[in-house]
N, C-alpha and C positions, 0 to 999 in steps of 0.2 A: 586427511583427517576432516571429520565433520563435527561442527559444534551445533547444538540444538537446545532450544528453550521453549517450553510450552506453558502458557499462562491461561487459566480459566478466569473469566470475568463475568460479572452480572451486568448486562447491558440492555438498552432498548434501541440502539442504533448500530449501524455497521461501524467498523473501525474508521472508515473514511468519513463517516457522518453524513453520507449522501442520501440515505433513505431510512425511514423508520422500519424497524423490524416488524414482522407480521403480528407480533403480540407484544404486550407492554414490557415484559421483562423475560430474559432468557439467559442461560449460561452459554457463553460463546467461548471459543478458543482462539488464541493468538499464538501462532507458531513462528519462531524466528530461527533460521538456520544459516550457517555459513560454512563454506568448504573451499578448499584450494583445489583448483583444476589447472594443472600445469603452471603457467605464469600468471594466472588470474585468480581472484577471490570472488566467489559468487555468494551473495547473501540474499535470503528471501524472507519476506514477512507475509504471512498468510493468516486470514481470519475466517470465521464461519458465519459472518454476518450476512446482510442482504446483498452484498456485492456492489458493484459500480454500475449505474445506469449505462446501457450501451451507447447512448448519444454522448455521454460524458467521457467515455474511454478515449475518444479521439481528441479531446480537448483538455484532459485532466492536468497536463503539465504547462498549459498556457498561462502567462501572467494575468492575474485579475479574474480568471475564470473560477466561479464558485457556484455551487448548487444551494448554498445557504441563503437565508433571508437577508435582505439589506441590513447592514449594521452588524451582522453576525460573523462575518469573515471577509478577509481582503482578497482571497484567492491567490495568495503569494507563496504559501507553504510548499506546495509541490513544485512550483516554478523555481523557487530558490533551491530546493533539493536537486532538481534536474540540472541546474547550472553548476552546482558544486560537484556533482557526479561527473559531468562533462569536463569540467576544469581538471579533474584528476584522471582523465583518460578513460572514463568508464561510460556505461550505459545504464539506464533505468527503464523498466517496462512495467506496465500495469495490465492485469487481465482478471477476468472472472473465472472462478473455479467451478467445474461441473458439480452440481449438488449444492451450490451456494458458497458465497464468500468471495473475497478479493485476494489477489496475489501480486505482490510487488517484488521484482527481481532486480538486484543491483549487481553489476558485473564490473569489477575494478582490477587494474593491474596489481600484482602482488608486490611489486617494488616501486 
């Protein structure tokens, strides 16, 4: 079984907030899906924003890593998420999507 939800939002930055979009405002999509694959649950979150800068992809889950200005973020959100997913026996990955946007994939045990 596959569960899916698509949301259209008016935005001027990507979902990760890492880079401004090429123009002031645009309608972007956020797609959230989940499916069971054997004894695993695979959930994805995909957007149509600017994506994640390539140099950030290798560091995005590090504690205190942020692309935001000083005082605008602690860089803990994705690090905490990574830890929670790992504690539950899962994995989380981030990637850019061809044509634009970011994709986060979470793989967890079903039980």
